[in-house]
C-alpha positions in Angstrom: 98.7 78.1 123.2 96.0 78.2 120.4 97.2 81.0 118.1 100.5 82.7 117.4 100.2 86.0 115.4 103.5 86.8 113.7 104.3 90.4 112.5 107.7 91.0 110.7 108.5 94.8 111.1 110.7 96.8 108.8 110.7 100.6 108.4 106.9 101.1 109.0 107.0 103.9 111.6 103.9 105.5 110.1 101.8 102.3 110.2 103.0 100.0 112.9 101.0 101.5 115.8 97.7 101.1 113.9 98.6 97.5 113.0 99.6 96.5 116.5 96.7 98.2 118.2 94.1 96.7 115.8 95.2 93.2 117.1 96.4 93.9 120.6 93.2 95.6 121.6 91.4 92.3 120.8 93.7 90.1 122.8 93.3 91.4 126.3 90.9 88.6 127.3 92.9 85.8 125.7 95.8 84.1 127.5 96.2 81.5 124.7 96.9 83.9 121.9 100.4 85.4 121.5 101.5 88.4 119.4 105.1 88.1 118.2 106.7 91.2 116.7 110.1 90.9 115.1 111.9 94.0 114.0 114.1 93.2 111.0 116.8 95.8 111.5 114.6 98.9 110.8 116.5 102.1 110.2 113.6 104.4 111.1 111.7 104.7 114.4 109.8 101.4 114.1 111.7 99.7 116.9 111.2 102.6 119.3 107.5 102.6 118.6 107.4 98.8 119.3 109.1 99.3 122.6 106.6 101.9 123.7 103.7 99.7 122.6 105.2 96.8 124.6 105.0 98.9 127.7 101.3 99.5 127.2 100.6 95.9 126.0 102.8 93.9 128.3 101.8 90.6 126.7 103.6 91.5 123.4 106.6 89.4 122.6 109.1 91.7 121.0 112.4 90.7 119.3 114.8 92.4 116.9 117.5 91.2 114.5 119.8 92.4 111.8 118.1 93.0 108.5 117.6 89.8 106.6 114.3 90.2 104.7 110.7 89.2 105.4 111.2 85.5 104.6 114.0 85.1 107.2 112.0 87.1 109.7 108.9 85.0 109.2 110.9 81.8 109.5 112.2 83.0 112.8 108.6 83.7 113.9 107.7 80.1 113.0 110.6 78.9 115.2 109.5 81.1 118.1 105.8 80.4 117.8 104.1 78.2 120.5 100.6 78.2 119.0 98.7 75.4 117.4 97.9 77.9 114.7 99.9 80.6 113.0 98.9 83.8 111.3 101.3 86.1 109.4 100.3 89.8 109.4 102.1 92.5 107.4 103.2 95.4 109.6 101.5 98.1 107.4 98.2 96.4 107.3 95.5 96.1 110.1 92.6 94.0 111.2 88.9 94.8 111.8 87.6 94.8 115.4 86.0 91.6 116.7 87.5 89.3 114.1 89.8 87.5 116.5 86.9 86.4 118.7 85.2 85.0 115.6 88.4 83.3 114.4 88.9 81.9 117.9 85.5 80.2 117.9 86.1 78.7 114.5 89.5 77.3 115.3 88.3 75.7 118.5 85.1 74.2 117.0 86.2 73.2 113.5 90.0 72.6 113.9 90.7 73.3 110.2 94.1 72.9 108.5 93.5 76.4 107.1 91.0 79.1 108.0 90.7 81.3 104.9 89.1 84.8 105.0 88.6 87.7 102.6 90.3 91.0 102.6 89.8 94.7 101.7 92.3 96.7 99.6 92.5 100.1 101.3 94.3 103.4 101.1 96.7 104.5 103.9 93.7 106.5 105.2 91.4 103.5 105.2 89.4 104.2 102.0 88.3 100.9 100.5 89.3 100.4 96.8 88.0 96.8 96.5 87.5 93.6 98.4 87.7 89.9 98.0 85.1 87.7 99.7 84.3 84.0 100.0 81.4 81.9 101.1 80.9 80.2 104.5 82.1 76.7 103.5 84.0 73.6 104.5 86.3 72.6 101.5 89.4 70.7 100.6 92.3 72.1 98.6 91.0 70.6 95.3 87.5 72.2 95.9 89.2 75.5 96.3 91.1 75.2 93.0 88.0 74.0 91.2 86.4 77.2 92.3 89.4 79.1 90.9 90.2 80.5 94.3 94.0 81.0 94.2 95.2 82.6 97.4 98.9 83.3 97.0 99.3 85.5 100.1 99.9 84.0 103.5 98.3 86.9 105.3 94.7 86.0 104.5 94.7 82.6 106.2 95.3 81.1 109.6 97.4 77.9 109.4 97.7 74.8 111.5 101.4 74.7 112.5 101.4 70.9 112.3 101.0 71.1 108.5 104.1 73.4 108.3 106.2 71.2 110.5 105.3 67.9 108.9 105.8 69.4 105.4 109.0 71.1 106.5 107.7 74.3 104.8 109.7 77.5 105.2 109.9 80.8 103.3 112.6 80.8 100.6 115.2 83.4 101.7 116.9 83.4 98.3 114.1 85.3 96.6 112.8 88.8 97.1 109.3 88.2 95.6 107.0 85.2 95.1 107.9 83.6 98.5 104.3 83.7 99.6 103.2 81.7 96.6 105.6 78.9 97.2 104.6 78.7 100.8 100.9 78.8 100.2 101.1 76.3 97.3 102.9 73.7 99.5 100.7 74.4 102.4 97.4 73.9 100.5 98.8 70.8 98.8 99.4 69.2 102.2 96.1 70.4 103.7 92.7 68.7 103.7 90.1 70.7 105.7 89.8 74.3 104.8 87.2 76.6 106.3 86.2 79.8 104.4 84.1 82.7 105.7 82.2 85.6 104.2 84.1 88.0 106.6 86.7 90.4 105.1 88.6 91.3 108.3 92.1 91.9 106.8 92.8 95.5 105.5 95.6 95.3 102.9 97.1 98.8 102.7 98.3 100.2 99.4 99.4 103.7 98.4 98.7 103.9 94.6 100.7 107.1 94.3 103.8 106.0 96.2 107.2 105.6 94.5 107.5 102.2 96.0 104.3 101.1 94.2 105.8 101.9 90.8 107.5 99.1 89.1 111.2 99.9 88.6 113.4 98.0 86.2 115.2 96.2 89.0 111.8 95.3 90.6 110.5 93.8 87.4 113.7 91.8 86.9 113.5 90.4 90.4 109.9 89.6 89.9 110.5 87.7 86.7 113.6 85.8 87.9 112.1 84.9 91.3 108.8 83.8 89.6 110.8 81.4 87.4 112.8 80.1 90.3 109.6 79.4 92.4 107.8 77.9 89.4 110.6 75.4 88.7 110.8 74.5 92.4 107.1 73.8 92.6 107.2 71.8 89.4 109.8 69.6 91.0 107.7 69.5 94.2 104.8 68.0 92.2 107.0 65.5 90.4 107.9 64.0 93.8 104.2 63.6 94.8 102.3 60.4 94.0 98.8 61.7 94.4 98.0 62.0 90.6 94.5 63.5 91.1 95.8 66.2 93.4 98.7 66.9 91.2 96.3 67.6 88.3 94.5 70.2 90.3 97.7 71.9 91.6 99.1 72.1 88.1 96.1 74.3 87.3 97.2 76.6 90.1 100.8 76.6 88.9 99.5 77.4 85.3 97.4 80.2 86.6 100.5 81.6 88.3 102.5 81.4 85.1 99.7 83.1 83.3 100.2 86.0 85.7 103.9 86.0 85.0 103.4 86.2 81.2 100.7 88.9 81.6 103.3 90.8 83.6 105.9 90.3 80.8 103.3 91.6 78.3 102.0 94.5 80.4 105.3 96.0 81.8 108.4 97.2 80.2 110.5 94.1 80.2 113.4 93.8 77.8 113.2 91.1 75.1 116.2 89.2 76.5 114.5 88.8 79.8 111.3 87.4 78.1 113.4 85.0 76.0 115.2 83.9 79.2 111.9 83.2 81.0 110.6 81.1 78.1 113.8 79.2 77.7 114.0 78.3 81.5 110.3 77.2 81.6 110.6 75.2 78.4 113.6 73.3 79.7 111.5 72.1 82.6 108.5 71.3 80.3 106.2 73.9 81.9 106.1 75.9 78.8 103.9 76.0 76.7 101.3 76.8 79.3 98.2 74.7 79.8 95.1 76.8 79.3 92.7 74.1 80.7 90.4 75.3 83.5 90.8 78.9 82.2 88.1 81.3 81.0 88.0 82.4 77.4 90.0 85.7 77.7 92.8 83.9 79.6 92.8 81.0 77.1 93.1 83.6 74.2 96.0 85.3 75.9 97.7 81.9 76.6 97.3 81.1 72.9 99.5 84.0 72.0 101.9 83.5 75.0 102.5 79.9 73.8 103.7 81.0 70.4 106.9 82.9 71.0 107.0 84.9 67.9 103.3 85.9 68.2 103.9 86.8 71.8 106.8 89.1 70.9 104.6 90.7 68.2 101.8 91.6 70.6 104.3 92.9 73.1 105.9 95.1 70.4 102.5 96.4 69.3 101.4 97.2 72.9 104.6 99.2 73.4 104.2 101.1 70.2 100.6 101.9 71.1 101.7 103.2 74.5 104.5 105.2 72.9 102.3 106.8 70.3 99.7 107.8 72.9 102.1 109.3 75.4 
């Protein structure tokens, strides 16, 4: 089996058919690609739709389980997968036609550790908001970081399963957010040959007006807490590695991630105790103050303020006052 495509499914009755068809219609001529669909205890009509689809596409491998979250479901998919390569696809997204034939050729010819491709950010109706593209290149992980290509999501890459098994990499089921970053970080650290392509076959669906896309207080708290948990784990991961040169590059990636965390603390309505807690936990592990090396000027300027706690609180305060006065 060359490739296992794993789709965790949870309450996506309005999207799952498009997702499955976009892939299954491309698989009819391939006996060495499997499509694994795992329903994570959906409370809507998702499972029924999957069962109907499995009658039409009899090669689908359908399973269901009690709700445990996307990380638990992906880990089950890894366990079930028989392919040399794995690809995680989110159940509300979809894939462009003819991409799988292109990916198939590259996997057979190049045998990369990771095959990395671009994506489009699209509306539920398919309107394209923006896209991320790469060049047709053969790189290693350090090359990718040097180019400032930080791909946190696991959906935009096809992964050699051997890397996952040797590195004992699994998704962290204790966090609600940030699980992709930890998985991708470890995966890239342990990989050597990475193929990138100009193709942008993955359609990442967002609904900018949906309630779920608005950042609630609980969502923000989970994001901050989980980001700290993952950052501390990855810092410990690097401490156990003896490849000094590779560690330097991957610390750039970790710092870029922490920059994103602090920009979130600045941009969104976090309470000051949460911000203090984040700084305290990161400082305890010596990953605060942040390192602004390898960052462009605007990021370095922001990090200058973020690294000075009182100044950071001051700019957070002024931003909130400005928003309040303009509302």
